OpenMM code with the backbone's topology and positions (N, CA, C; nanometers):
from openmm import Vec3, app, unit

residues = "UNK UNK UNK UNK UNK UNK UNK UNK UNK UNK UNK UNK UNK UNK UNK UNK UNK UNK UNK UNK UNK UNK UNK UNK UNK UNK UNK UNK UNK UNK UNK UNK UNK UNK UNK UNK UNK UNK UNK UNK UNK UNK UNK UNK UNK UNK UNK UNK UNK UNK UNK UNK UNK UNK UNK UNK UNK UNK UNK UNK UNK UNK UNK UNK UNK UNK UNK UNK UNK UNK UNK UNK UNK UNK UNK UNK UNK UNK UNK UNK UNK UNK UNK UNK UNK UNK UNK UNK UNK UNK UNK UNK UNK UNK UNK UNK UNK UNK UNK UNK UNK UNK UNK UNK UNK UNK UNK UNK UNK UNK UNK UNK UNK UNK UNK UNK UNK UNK UNK UNK UNK UNK UNK UNK UNK UNK UNK UNK UNK UNK UNK UNK UNK UNK UNK UNK UNK UNK UNK UNK UNK UNK UNK UNK UNK UNK UNK UNK UNK UNK UNK UNK UNK UNK UNK UNK UNK UNK UNK UNK UNK UNK UNK UNK UNK UNK UNK UNK UNK UNK UNK UNK UNK UNK UNK UNK UNK UNK UNK UNK UNK UNK UNK UNK UNK UNK UNK UNK UNK UNK UNK".split()
positions = [
    Vec3(8.7824, 8.6048, 9.5858),
    Vec3(8.8814, 8.6671, 9.6913),
    Vec3(8.8001, 8.7766, 9.7623),
    Vec3(8.8097, 8.8027, 9.8914),
    Vec3(8.7500, 8.9029, 9.9486),
    Vec3(8.8583, 8.9996, 10.0080),
    Vec3(8.8410, 9.1311, 9.9855),
    Vec3(8.9522, 9.2350, 10.0373),
    Vec3(8.8600, 9.3043, 10.1261),
    Vec3(8.9151, 9.2650, 10.2634),
    Vec3(8.8406, 9.3311, 10.3760),
    Vec3(8.9145, 9.4717, 10.4135),
    Vec3(8.8480, 9.5674, 10.4090),
    Vec3(8.9028, 9.7041, 10.4526),
    Vec3(8.9666, 9.7487, 10.3238),
    Vec3(8.9038, 9.7305, 10.2066),
    Vec3(8.9624, 9.7808, 10.0838),
    Vec3(8.9960, 9.9162, 10.0574),
    Vec3(8.9430, 10.0033, 10.1382),
    Vec3(8.9697, 10.1496, 10.1341),
    Vec3(8.9180, 10.2029, 9.9809),
    Vec3(9.0323, 10.2387, 9.9090),
    Vec3(9.0065, 10.2905, 9.7808),
    Vec3(9.0261, 10.1846, 9.6792),
    Vec3(9.0402, 10.0647, 9.7105),
    Vec3(9.0374, 9.9444, 9.6300),
    Vec3(9.1540, 9.8901, 9.5643),
    Vec3(9.2712, 9.9705, 9.5995),
    Vec3(9.3975, 9.9396, 9.5368),
    Vec3(9.4281, 9.7889, 9.5021),
    Vec3(9.4132, 9.7155, 9.6264),
    Vec3(9.4468, 9.5759, 9.6232),
    Vec3(9.3534, 9.4912, 9.5504),
    Vec3(9.2330, 9.5348, 9.5583),
    Vec3(9.1232, 9.4739, 9.4702),
    Vec3(9.1236, 9.4758, 9.3332),
    Vec3(9.1694, 9.5867, 9.2785),
    Vec3(9.1736, 9.5968, 9.1368),
    Vec3(9.2987, 9.5273, 9.0956),
    Vec3(9.4099, 9.5242, 9.1624),
    Vec3(9.5197, 9.4357, 9.1317),
    Vec3(9.4814, 9.3077, 9.1292),
    Vec3(9.4158, 9.2611, 9.2433),
    Vec3(9.3863, 9.1006, 9.2395),
    Vec3(9.2786, 9.0839, 9.1205),
    Vec3(9.2082, 9.1690, 9.0816),
    Vec3(9.0995, 9.1367, 8.9743),
    Vec3(9.1817, 9.1009, 8.8395),
    Vec3(9.3124, 9.1238, 8.8295),
    Vec3(9.3889, 9.0780, 8.7213),
    Vec3(9.4101, 8.9129, 8.7242),
    Vec3(9.4036, 8.8624, 8.8613),
    Vec3(9.4350, 8.7279, 8.8814),
    Vec3(9.3267, 8.6496, 8.9291),
    Vec3(9.2255, 8.6903, 8.9897),
    Vec3(9.1138, 8.6164, 9.0451),
    Vec3(8.9927, 8.6257, 8.9477),
    Vec3(8.9079, 8.5236, 8.9720),
    Vec3(8.7895, 8.5121, 8.8921),
    Vec3(8.6761, 8.6184, 8.9432),
    Vec3(8.6769, 8.6341, 9.0659),
    Vec3(8.5789, 8.7356, 9.1276),
    Vec3(8.6453, 8.7923, 9.2696),
    Vec3(8.6266, 8.9163, 9.2700),
    Vec3(8.6838, 8.9964, 9.3745),
    Vec3(8.5740, 9.0707, 9.4413),
    Vec3(8.5568, 9.0511, 9.5729),
    Vec3(8.4709, 9.1312, 9.6417),
    Vec3(8.5344, 9.2293, 9.7385),
    Vec3(8.5109, 9.3621, 9.7196),
    Vec3(8.5770, 9.4710, 9.7930),
    Vec3(8.4899, 9.5137, 9.9101),
    Vec3(8.5323, 9.5150, 10.0297),
    Vec3(8.4495, 9.5508, 10.1459),
    Vec3(8.5095, 9.6588, 10.2235),
    Vec3(8.4405, 9.7524, 10.2560),
    Vec3(8.4853, 9.8491, 10.3701),
    Vec3(8.3708, 9.9160, 10.4270),
    Vec3(8.4091, 9.9498, 10.5568),
    Vec3(8.3038, 10.0019, 10.6483),
    Vec3(8.2560, 10.1427, 10.6195),
    Vec3(8.3455, 10.2019, 10.5447),
    Vec3(8.3304, 10.3447, 10.5024),
    Vec3(8.2555, 10.3555, 10.3674),
    Vec3(8.1342, 10.4206, 10.3515),
    Vec3(8.0770, 10.4395, 10.2436),
    Vec3(8.1536, 10.5224, 10.1281),
    Vec3(8.2328, 10.6342, 10.2021),
    Vec3(8.2900, 10.7157, 10.1078),
    Vec3(8.4036, 10.6537, 10.0511),
    Vec3(8.4734, 10.5667, 10.1224),
    Vec3(8.5888, 10.4860, 10.0734),
    Vec3(8.5289, 10.3828, 9.9398),
    Vec3(8.4242, 10.3162, 9.9865),
    Vec3(8.3635, 10.2277, 9.8780),
    Vec3(8.3306, 10.3080, 9.7329),
    Vec3(8.2688, 10.4231, 9.7570),
    Vec3(8.2440, 10.5089, 9.6479),
    Vec3(8.3552, 10.5412, 9.5636),
    Vec3(8.4692, 10.5721, 9.6414),
    Vec3(8.5911, 10.6246, 9.5865),
    Vec3(8.6601, 10.4945, 9.4978),
    Vec3(8.6425, 10.3804, 9.5699),
    Vec3(8.7055, 10.2444, 9.4968),
    Vec3(8.6205, 10.2304, 9.3832),
    Vec3(8.4930, 10.2461, 9.3844),
    Vec3(8.4106, 10.2216, 9.2657),
    Vec3(8.4581, 10.3328, 9.1423),
    Vec3(8.4632, 10.4505, 9.1871),
    Vec3(8.5101, 10.5572, 9.0880),
    Vec3(8.6408, 10.5433, 9.0255),
    Vec3(8.7333, 10.4699, 9.1112),
    Vec3(8.8590, 10.4602, 9.0680),
    Vec3(8.8698, 10.3530, 8.9424),
    Vec3(8.7634, 10.2720, 8.9372),
    Vec3(8.7721, 10.1670, 8.8388),
    Vec3(8.7534, 10.2490, 8.7019),
    Vec3(8.8462, 10.2322, 8.6208),
    Vec3(8.8323, 10.3070, 8.4889),
    Vec3(8.7735, 10.2146, 8.3660),
    Vec3(8.7649, 10.0946, 8.3771),
    Vec3(8.7395, 10.0232, 8.2597),
    Vec3(8.6217, 9.9261, 8.2964),
    Vec3(8.5261, 9.9103, 8.2161),
    Vec3(8.4025, 9.7897, 8.2593),
    Vec3(8.4709, 9.6682, 8.2846),
    Vec3(8.5748, 9.6103, 8.2336),
    Vec3(8.6266, 9.4996, 8.2630),
    Vec3(8.6599, 9.4945, 8.3990),
    Vec3(8.7411, 9.5820, 8.4621),
    Vec3(8.7797, 9.5779, 8.5974),
    Vec3(8.6553, 9.6112, 8.6816),
    Vec3(8.5595, 9.6833, 8.6473),
    Vec3(8.4507, 9.7011, 8.7207),
    Vec3(8.3662, 9.5791, 8.7275),
    Vec3(8.3505, 9.4998, 8.6289),
    Vec3(8.2888, 9.3810, 8.6305),
    Vec3(8.3457, 9.2793, 8.7181),
    Vec3(8.4693, 9.2753, 8.7277),
    Vec3(8.5565, 9.1857, 8.8141),
    Vec3(8.5555, 9.2041, 8.9530),
    Vec3(8.5152, 9.3253, 8.9862),
    Vec3(8.5224, 9.3770, 9.1362),
    Vec3(8.3994, 9.4182, 9.1691),
    Vec3(8.3265, 9.3633, 9.2892),
    Vec3(8.2124, 9.4005, 9.3404),
    Vec3(8.2484, 9.4728, 9.4589),
    Vec3(8.1755, 9.5855, 9.5062),
    Vec3(8.2082, 9.6556, 9.6125),
    Vec3(8.0779, 9.6502, 9.7161),
    Vec3(8.0964, 9.6486, 9.8365),
    Vec3(8.0103, 9.6268, 9.9489),
    Vec3(8.0498, 9.7030, 10.0688),
    Vec3(7.9509, 9.7734, 10.1368),
    Vec3(7.9782, 9.8261, 10.2557),
    Vec3(7.9589, 9.7181, 10.3708),
    Vec3(8.0601, 9.7031, 10.4592),
    Vec3(8.0310, 9.6134, 10.5568),
    Vec3(8.1539, 9.6170, 10.6691),
    Vec3(8.1320, 9.5572, 10.7779),
    Vec3(8.2365, 9.5439, 10.8797),
    Vec3(8.3121, 9.4178, 10.8930),
    Vec3(8.4367, 9.4150, 10.9063),
    Vec3(8.5319, 9.3083, 10.9163),
    Vec3(8.4812, 9.2163, 11.0233),
    Vec3(8.4332, 9.2477, 11.1221),
    Vec3(8.4044, 9.1693, 11.2642),
    Vec3(8.2528, 9.1108, 11.2414),
    Vec3(8.1962, 9.1420, 11.1264),
    Vec3(8.0608, 9.0947, 11.1070),
    Vec3(8.0221, 9.0845, 10.9581),
    Vec3(8.0980, 9.0014, 10.8909),
    Vec3(8.0862, 9.0052, 10.7454),
    Vec3(7.9588, 8.9382, 10.6963),
    Vec3(7.8951, 9.0137, 10.5810),
    Vec3(7.7720, 8.9768, 10.5255),
    Vec3(7.7740, 8.8800, 10.4268),
    Vec3(7.8566, 8.7573, 10.4460),
    Vec3(7.8640, 8.6597, 10.3516),
    Vec3(7.8396, 8.5144, 10.4347),
    Vec3(7.7936, 8.4259, 10.3460),
    Vec3(7.7684, 8.2949, 10.4001),
    Vec3(7.9121, 8.2155, 10.4279),
    Vec3(7.9004, 8.1197, 10.5179),
    Vec3(8.0058, 8.0326, 10.5408),
    Vec3(8.0813, 8.0039, 10.4206),
    Vec3(8.2066, 7.9590, 10.4375),
    Vec3(8.3010, 7.9010, 10.3097),
    Vec3(8.2453, 7.9582, 10.1799),
    Vec3(8.2611, 8.0974, 10.1617),
    Vec3(8.2222, 8.1680, 10.0441),
    Vec3(8.3588, 8.1914, 9.9484),
    Vec3(8.4549, 8.2084, 10.0399),
    Vec3(8.6029, 8.2593, 9.9535),
    Vec3(8.7040, 8.1573, 9.9599),
    Vec3(8.7881, 8.1695, 9.8577),
    Vec3(8.9076, 8.0978, 9.8661),
    Vec3(9.0319, 8.1769, 9.9211),
    Vec3(9.0077, 8.3168, 9.9177),
    Vec3(9.1333, 8.3896, 9.9660),
    Vec3(9.0547, 8.5048, 10.0523),
    Vec3(9.1085, 8.5486, 10.1610),
    Vec3(9.0698, 8.6640, 10.2238),
    Vec3(9.2065, 8.7617, 10.2514),
    Vec3(9.2015, 8.8686, 10.2109),
    Vec3(9.3084, 8.9723, 10.2345),
    Vec3(9.2664, 9.0840, 10.3208),
    Vec3(9.3424, 9.1369, 10.4128),
    Vec3(9.3121, 9.2521, 10.4825),
    Vec3(9.4490, 9.3167, 10.5298),
    Vec3(9.4650, 9.4391, 10.4468),
    Vec3(9.5942, 9.5042, 10.4650),
    Vec3(9.5379, 9.6483, 10.5338),
    Vec3(9.6283, 9.6844, 10.6461),
    Vec3(9.6019, 9.7890, 10.7303),
    Vec3(9.4725, 9.7931, 10.7713),
    Vec3(9.4244, 9.6806, 10.8157),
    Vec3(9.2885, 9.6465, 10.8875),
    Vec3(9.3100, 9.6016, 11.0296),
    Vec3(9.3787, 9.5099, 11.0619),
    Vec3(9.3966, 9.4356, 11.1995),
    Vec3(9.4279, 9.5386, 11.3037),
    Vec3(9.5050, 9.6287, 11.2912),
    Vec3(9.5296, 9.7475, 11.3810),
    Vec3(9.4206, 9.8329, 11.4334),
    Vec3(9.3099, 9.8152, 11.3577),
    Vec3(9.1773, 9.9010, 11.3870),
    Vec3(9.1066, 9.8403, 11.4809),
    Vec3(9.1452, 9.7057, 11.5127),
    Vec3(9.0536, 9.6264, 11.6250),
    Vec3(9.1338, 9.6091, 11.7368),
    Vec3(9.0693, 9.6577, 11.8477),
    Vec3(9.1357, 9.6162, 11.9787),
    Vec3(9.1273, 9.4874, 12.0320),
    Vec3(9.0179, 9.4212, 11.9911),
    Vec3(9.0080, 9.2713, 12.0122),
    Vec3(9.0115, 9.2067, 11.8638),
    Vec3(9.1016, 9.1402, 11.8220),
    Vec3(9.1144, 9.0741, 11.6966),
    Vec3(9.0295, 8.9393, 11.6724),
    Vec3(8.9746, 8.8892, 11.7941),
    Vec3(8.9105, 8.7691, 11.7871),
    Vec3(8.7922, 8.7659, 11.6947),
    Vec3(8.7030, 8.8643, 11.6873),
    Vec3(8.5770, 8.8656, 11.6177),
    Vec3(8.6214, 8.8695, 11.4678),
    Vec3(8.7257, 8.9513, 11.4432),
    Vec3(8.7763, 8.9704, 11.3009),
    Vec3(8.8302, 8.8528, 11.2400),
    Vec3(8.9119, 8.7786, 11.3257),
    Vec3(8.9761, 8.6518, 11.2751),
    Vec3(8.8607, 8.5420, 11.2727),
    Vec3(8.7645, 8.5416, 11.3573),
    Vec3(8.6526, 8.4453, 11.3403),
    Vec3(8.5696, 8.4740, 11.2166),
    Vec3(8.5532, 8.5792, 11.1924),
    Vec3(8.4795, 8.6091, 11.0591),
    Vec3(8.5416, 8.5640, 10.9504),
    Vec3(8.6737, 8.6015, 10.9405),
    Vec3(8.7458, 8.5863, 10.8060),
    Vec3(8.7656, 8.4197, 10.7945),
    Vec3(8.7710, 8.3601, 10.9135),
    Vec3(8.7998, 8.2136, 10.9041),
    Vec3(8.6730, 8.1698, 10.8474),
    Vec3(8.5488, 8.2001, 10.9127),
    Vec3(8.4011, 8.1480, 10.8805),
    Vec3(8.3792, 8.1769, 10.7247),
    Vec3(8.4206, 8.2840, 10.6729),
    Vec3(8.3946, 8.2806, 10.5180),
    Vec3(8.4853, 8.2091, 10.4364),
    Vec3(8.5921, 8.1641, 10.4959),
    Vec3(8.6894, 8.1013, 10.4129),
    Vec3(8.6526, 7.9615, 10.3928),
    Vec3(8.6747, 7.8939, 10.2679),
    Vec3(8.6581, 7.7450, 10.2429),
    Vec3(8.7776, 7.6681, 10.2951),
    Vec3(8.7490, 7.5662, 10.3370),
    Vec3(8.8626, 7.4677, 10.3839),
    Vec3(8.9809, 7.4775, 10.2775),
    Vec3(9.0969, 7.4954, 10.3245),
    Vec3(9.2133, 7.5121, 10.2485),
    Vec3(9.2347, 7.6551, 10.1768),
    Vec3(9.1289, 7.7427, 10.2167),
    Vec3(9.1466, 7.8715, 10.1598),
    Vec3(9.2457, 7.9548, 10.2500),
    Vec3(9.2952, 8.0801, 10.1982),
    Vec3(9.4142, 8.1466, 10.2580),
    Vec3(9.3643, 8.2764, 10.3027),
    Vec3(9.4053, 8.3282, 10.4182),
    Vec3(9.3945, 8.4631, 10.4705),
    Vec3(9.5396, 8.5127, 10.4775),
    Vec3(9.5476, 8.6616, 10.4227),
    Vec3(9.6751, 8.7063, 10.4396),
    Vec3(9.6406, 8.8575, 10.4888),
    Vec3(9.7075, 8.8730, 10.6049),
    Vec3(9.6933, 9.0050, 10.6773),
    Vec3(9.8234, 9.0634, 10.7012),
    Vec3(9.8370, 9.1910, 10.7321),
    Vec3(9.9519, 9.2541, 10.7826),
    Vec3(9.9538, 9.2739, 10.9119),
    Vec3(10.0707, 9.2808, 10.9810),
    Vec3(10.0764, 9.2787, 11.1225),
    Vec3(10.1942, 9.3853, 11.1278),
    Vec3(10.1608, 9.4985, 11.2175),
    Vec3(10.2563, 9.6058, 11.2424),
    Vec3(10.3549, 9.5378, 11.3481),
    Vec3(10.4841, 9.6146, 11.3280),
    Vec3(10.5734, 9.5953, 11.4345),
    Vec3(10.5486, 9.6416, 11.5622),
    Vec3(10.6003, 9.6076, 11.6836),
    Vec3(10.5757, 9.6536, 11.8059),
    Vec3(10.6031, 9.8002, 11.8283),
    Vec3(10.6814, 9.8583, 11.7378),
    Vec3(10.7268, 9.9897, 11.7495),
    Vec3(10.6304, 10.0720, 11.7009),
    Vec3(10.5244, 10.0215, 11.6497),
    Vec3(10.4079, 10.1100, 11.5728),
    Vec3(10.3507, 10.2102, 11.6625),
    Vec3(10.3422, 10.1672, 11.7787),
    Vec3(10.2643, 10.2537, 11.8913),
    Vec3(10.3602, 10.3799, 11.9159),
    Vec3(10.4862, 10.3527, 11.8829),
    Vec3(10.5712, 10.4669, 11.9189),
    Vec3(10.5897, 10.5630, 11.7990),
    Vec3(10.6052, 10.5067, 11.6885),
    Vec3(10.6163, 10.6017, 11.5635),
    Vec3(10.5080, 10.6658, 11.5214),
    Vec3(10.3857, 10.6050, 11.5526),
    Vec3(10.2508, 10.6699, 11.5196),
    Vec3(10.2265, 10.8045, 11.5761),
    Vec3(10.2794, 10.8211, 11.6956),
    Vec3(10.2871, 10.9542, 11.7653),
    Vec3(10.3450, 11.0724, 11.6914),
    Vec3(10.4595, 11.0207, 11.5993),
    Vec3(10.5227, 11.1324, 11.5249),
    Vec3(10.4568, 11.1487, 11.4057),
    Vec3(10.3796, 11.0581, 11.3463),
    Vec3(10.3208, 11.0972, 11.2076),
    Vec3(10.1771, 11.1107, 11.2087),
    Vec3(10.0997, 11.1166, 11.3240),
    Vec3(9.9562, 11.1248, 11.3286),
    Vec3(9.9415, 11.2823, 11.3082),
    Vec3(9.8388, 11.3201, 11.2056),
    Vec3(9.8024, 11.4401, 11.1812),
    Vec3(9.6571, 11.4636, 11.2420),
    Vec3(9.6388, 11.5926, 11.2926),
    Vec3(9.4997, 11.6190, 11.3344),
    Vec3(9.4154, 11.6317, 11.2094),
    Vec3(9.4476, 11.6709, 11.0918),
    Vec3(9.3759, 11.6795, 10.9972),
    Vec3(9.2989, 11.5671, 10.9248),
    Vec3(9.3806, 11.4382, 10.9642),
    Vec3(9.3340, 11.3029, 10.9245),
    Vec3(9.2535, 11.2232, 11.0382),
    Vec3(9.1221, 11.2007, 11.0106),
    Vec3(9.0526, 11.1512, 11.1159),
    Vec3(9.0574, 10.9892, 11.0945),
    Vec3(9.1140, 10.9135, 11.1659),
    Vec3(9.1434, 10.7804, 11.1488),
    Vec3(9.1062, 10.7006, 11.2561),
    Vec3(9.0911, 10.5683, 11.2562),
    Vec3(9.0677, 10.4966, 11.3813),
    Vec3(9.1947, 10.4839, 11.4612),
    Vec3(9.1769, 10.4468, 11.5880),
    Vec3(9.2874, 10.4273, 11.6679),
    Vec3(9.3594, 10.3052, 11.6293),
    Vec3(9.4962, 10.2982, 11.6354),
    Vec3(9.5741, 10.1937, 11.6006),
    Vec3(9.6100, 10.0985, 11.7124),
    Vec3(9.5853, 9.9809, 11.7170),
    Vec3(9.6175, 9.8862, 11.8294),
    Vec3(9.7366, 9.7880, 11.7712),
    Vec3(9.8393, 9.7608, 11.8580),
    Vec3(9.9324, 9.6573, 11.8285),
    Vec3(9.9084, 9.5331, 11.8569),
    Vec3(9.9210, 9.4324, 11.7687),
    Vec3(9.8891, 9.2866, 11.8020),
    Vec3(10.0147, 9.1992, 11.7611),
    Vec3(10.0596, 9.1326, 11.8719),
    Vec3(10.1772, 9.0603, 11.8606),
    Vec3(10.1615, 8.9251, 11.7644),
    Vec3(10.2546, 8.8789, 11.7244),
    Vec3(10.2554, 8.7557, 11.6361),
    Vec3(10.1971, 8.6516, 11.7357),
    Vec3(10.2218, 8.6305, 11.8589),
    Vec3(10.1590, 8.5441, 11.9481),
    Vec3(10.0129, 8.5569, 11.9502),
    Vec3(9.9749, 8.6754, 11.9692),
    Vec3(9.8247, 8.6939, 11.9480),
    Vec3(9.7583, 8.6670, 11.8343),
    Vec3(9.8229, 8.6820, 11.7217),
    Vec3(9.7668, 8.6540, 11.5822),
    Vec3(9.7688, 8.5128, 11.5769),
    Vec3(9.8756, 8.4384, 11.6017),
    Vec3(9.8867, 8.2792, 11.6098),
    Vec3(9.7886, 8.2301, 11.6980),
    Vec3(9.7534, 8.2864, 11.8150),
    Vec3(9.6461, 8.2234, 11.8968),
    Vec3(9.5170, 8.2292, 11.8375),
    Vec3(9.4870, 8.3574, 11.7976),
    Vec3(9.3501, 8.3740, 11.7221),
    Vec3(9.3230, 8.2852, 11.5992),
    Vec3(9.4514, 8.2615, 11.5404),
    Vec3(9.4430, 8.1854, 11.4054),
    Vec3(9.4045, 8.0328, 11.4524),
    Vec3(9.4706, 7.9942, 11.5561),
    Vec3(9.4535, 7.8510, 11.5975),
    Vec3(9.3088, 7.8326, 11.6497),
    Vec3(9.2687, 7.9327, 11.7275),
    Vec3(9.1276, 7.9338, 11.7939),
    Vec3(9.0210, 7.9088, 11.6755),
    Vec3(9.0556, 7.9658, 11.5671),
    Vec3(8.9600, 7.9720, 11.4521),
    Vec3(8.9834, 7.8761, 11.3323),
    Vec3(9.0518, 7.7802, 11.3632),
    Vec3(9.1034, 7.6773, 11.2691),
    Vec3(9.1764, 7.7323, 11.1443),
    Vec3(9.2620, 7.8115, 11.1731),
    Vec3(9.3583, 7.8670, 11.0792),
    Vec3(9.4982, 7.8351, 11.1182),
    Vec3(9.5762, 7.7681, 11.0151),
    Vec3(9.7018, 7.7358, 11.0569),
    Vec3(9.8175, 7.8418, 10.9922),
    Vec3(9.8807, 7.9033, 11.0673),
    Vec3(10.0017, 8.0209, 11.0339),
    Vec3(10.0732, 7.9420, 10.9431),
    Vec3(10.0804, 7.9640, 10.8147),
    Vec3(10.1708, 7.9013, 10.7091),
    Vec3(10.2883, 7.9732, 10.6636),
    Vec3(10.2835, 8.1112, 10.6809),
    Vec3(10.4097, 8.1738, 10.6482),
    Vec3(10.4092, 8.3163, 10.6976),
    Vec3(10.5291, 8.3797, 10.7096),
    Vec3(10.5271, 8.5262, 10.7464),
    Vec3(10.6488, 8.5824, 10.6532),
    Vec3(10.6048, 8.7034, 10.6093),
    Vec3(10.6993, 8.7591, 10.5190),
    Vec3(10.7270, 8.9089, 10.5771),
    Vec3(10.8534, 8.9367, 10.5997),
    Vec3(10.8889, 9.0627, 10.6545),
    Vec3(10.9132, 9.1678, 10.5361),
    Vec3(10.8677, 9.2791, 10.5499),
    Vec3(10.9018, 9.3743, 10.4439),
    Vec3(10.9193, 9.5122, 10.5061),
    Vec3(10.9769, 9.6078, 10.4405),
    Vec3(11.0117, 9.7490, 10.4921),
    Vec3(11.0998, 9.7683, 10.5965),
    Vec3(11.2060, 9.8293, 10.5572),
    Vec3(11.3228, 9.8606, 10.6737),
    Vec3(11.2664, 9.9590, 10.7868),
    Vec3(11.1774, 10.0458, 10.7299),
    Vec3(11.1165, 10.1127, 10.8413),
    Vec3(10.9771, 10.1213, 10.7941),
    Vec3(10.8913, 10.1752, 10.8874),
    Vec3(10.7493, 10.1651, 10.8504),
    Vec3(10.7286, 10.2928, 10.7321),
    Vec3(10.6358, 10.2458, 10.6285),
    Vec3(10.6093, 10.3295, 10.5061),
    Vec3(10.5547, 10.4557, 10.5629),
    Vec3(10.4652, 10.4625, 10.6653),
    Vec3(10.3896, 10.5830, 10.6893),
    Vec3(10.5135, 10.6902, 10.7581),
    Vec3(10.6019, 10.6411, 10.8312),
    Vec3(10.7117, 10.7171, 10.8702),
    Vec3(10.7881, 10.7600, 10.7636),
    Vec3(10.8297, 10.6892, 10.6657),
    Vec3(10.9172, 10.7356, 10.5663),
    Vec3(10.8340, 10.8275, 10.4741),
    Vec3(10.7081, 10.8072, 10.4755),
    Vec3(10.6287, 10.8920, 10.3846),
    Vec3(10.6310, 11.0355, 10.4523),
    Vec3(10.5935, 11.0462, 10.5876),
    Vec3(10.5934, 11.1628, 10.6737),
    Vec3(10.7249, 11.2468, 10.6697),
    Vec3(10.8406, 11.1644, 10.6719),
    Vec3(10.9580, 11.2261, 10.6875),
    Vec3(11.0223, 11.2742, 10.5687),
    Vec3(10.9967, 11.1875, 10.4548),
    Vec3(11.0802, 11.2237, 10.3367),
    Vec3(11.0069, 11.2745, 10.2196),
    Vec3(10.8704, 11.2109, 10.2113),
    Vec3(10.8016, 11.2612, 10.0749),
    Vec3(10.7712, 11.3989, 10.0702),
    Vec3(10.7460, 11.4651, 10.2024),
    Vec3(10.7192, 11.5923, 10.2080),
    Vec3(10.8258, 11.6826, 10.1606),
    Vec3(10.9530, 11.6268, 10.1481),
    Vec3(11.0681, 11.6904, 10.1059),
    Vec3(11.1459, 11.6062, 10.0025),
    Vec3(11.0977, 11.6201, 9.8809),
    Vec3(11.1508, 11.5359, 9.7768),
    Vec3(11.2933, 11.5592, 9.7347),
    Vec3(11.3301, 11.6760, 9.7694),
    Vec3(11.4917, 11.7300, 9.7492),
    Vec3(11.5776, 11.6311, 9.8473),
    Vec3(11.5298, 11.5876, 9.9550),
    Vec3(11.6032, 11.5197, 10.0474),
    Vec3(11.6284, 11.3776, 10.0191),
    Vec3(11.5406, 11.3126, 9.9523),
    Vec3(11.5550, 11.1626, 9.8945),
    Vec3(11.4623, 11.1569, 9.7668),
    Vec3(11.5266, 11.1017, 9.6654),
    Vec3(11.4641, 11.0756, 9.5473),
    Vec3(11.3563, 10.9420, 9.5781),
    Vec3(11.2682, 10.9310, 9.5014),
    Vec3(11.1660, 10.8267, 9.5055),
    Vec3(11.2482, 10.6770, 9.4930),
    Vec3(11.3418, 10.6736, 9.4241),
    Vec3(11.4309, 10.5488, 9.4285),
    Vec3(11.4704, 10.4981, 9.5546),
    Vec3(11.5325, 10.5814, 9.6267),
    Vec3(11.5657, 10.5663, 9.7811),
    Vec3(11.4575, 10.5280, 9.8535),
    Vec3(11.3296, 10.5903, 9.8436),
    Vec3(11.2198, 10.5594, 9.9214),
    Vec3(11.1677, 10.4093, 9.8925),
    Vec3(11.1736, 10.3867, 9.7620),
    Vec3(11.1341, 10.2483, 9.7143),
    Vec3(11.2189, 10.1389, 9.7764),
    Vec3(11.3581, 10.1711, 9.7725),
    Vec3(11.4475, 10.0831, 9.8316),
    Vec3(11.4201, 10.0605, 9.9770),
    Vec3(11.4018, 10.1602, 10.0397),
    Vec3(11.3745, 10.1490, 10.1846),
    Vec3(11.2380, 10.0670, 10.2231),
    Vec3(11.1573, 10.0935, 10.1470),
    Vec3(11.0132, 10.0293, 10.1726),
    Vec3(11.0264, 9.8873, 10.1236),
    Vec3(11.0959, 9.8571, 10.0130),
    Vec3(11.1135, 9.7343, 9.9518),
    Vec3(11.1938, 9.6212, 10.0243),
    Vec3(11.2782, 9.6828, 10.1247),
    Vec3(11.3681, 9.5838, 10.2013),
    Vec3(11.2992, 9.4716, 10.2502),
    Vec3(11.3468, 9.3365, 10.2310),
    Vec3(11.2896, 9.2307, 10.2968),
    Vec3(11.3338, 9.2030, 10.4543),
    Vec3(11.4054, 9.2991, 10.5083),
    Vec3(11.4383, 9.3034, 10.6489),
    Vec3(11.3626, 9.4247, 10.6885),
    Vec3(11.2985, 9.4078, 10.8154),
    Vec3(11.2192, 9.5238, 10.8347),
    Vec3(11.1327, 9.5138, 10.9677),
    Vec3(11.0393, 9.6036, 10.9821),
    Vec3(10.9427, 9.6027, 11.0991),
    Vec3(10.8073, 9.5593, 11.0603),
    Vec3(10.7526, 9.5517, 10.9429),
    Vec3(10.6201, 9.5009, 10.9148),
    Vec3(10.6242, 9.3729, 10.8466),
    Vec3(10.5193, 9.2976, 10.8728),
    Vec3(10.5088, 9.1491, 10.8172),
    Vec3(10.3683, 9.1312, 10.7660),
    Vec3(10.3691, 9.0472, 10.6602),
    Vec3(10.2543, 8.9882, 10.6145),
    Vec3(10.2508, 8.8407, 10.6603),
    Vec3(10.1356, 8.8011, 10.7255),
    Vec3(10.1259, 8.6699, 10.7616),
    Vec3(10.0096, 8.5875, 10.6720),
    Vec3(10.0307, 8.4691, 10.6546),
    Vec3(9.9335, 8.3988, 10.5732),
    Vec3(9.9006, 8.2748, 10.6568),
    Vec3(9.7658, 8.2515, 10.6467),
    Vec3(9.7186, 8.1166, 10.7248),
    Vec3(9.6349, 8.0495, 10.6404),
    Vec3(9.6190, 7.9148, 10.6580),
    Vec3(9.5413, 7.8194, 10.5806),
    Vec3(9.4269, 7.7855, 10.6597),
    Vec3(9.3035, 7.7778, 10.6036),
    Vec3(9.1875, 7.7397, 10.6815),
    Vec3(9.1974, 7.5948, 10.6788),
    Vec3(9.1784, 7.5246, 10.8090),
    Vec3(9.1876, 7.3785, 10.8231),
    Vec3(9.0420, 7.3232, 10.8057),
] * unit.nanometer
topology = app.Topology()
chain = topology.addChain("A")
for resn in residues:
    res = topology.addResidue(resn, chain)
    for name in ("N", "CA", "C"):
        topology.addAtom(name, app.Element.getBySymbol(name[0]), res)
């Protein structure tokens, strides 16, 4: 499995419990070092390899992986075509790609949550039509879409987590865990 844009490695380390081999890739050296440091056991560290790299130019041979995941990555690309082309290229035939797609209101709510102290990439919204078109172009069949979160988690976090008396964590978990909402994971299968 390849985790593109692994950040601190949260999904990679969870996936290591299920996958034979996990490759955690991020463009940020600082994030990769953090991901490596978060690994607390030799067993997990042995199951997850880390590498610095860019999702639009993956440093792997064709048909290397059975699964590619990319969480909170697609929105960093203004043009998603190179990213989808690369993830498709490194997938084996029948392999699966799982990415998250923000809701079209993301561009509106991000203005309320952006903090000057956090230096992040600009976020771009990509419609399901755009994702489906890029998938088709690169021999990936959109197999399913799962919607989650009644409201964007970043907005919930900004509004409520800073004020724990306003809402207990159980309410936040219910809001974020809702199957009806603004955010979606899409899965595609490499043809």
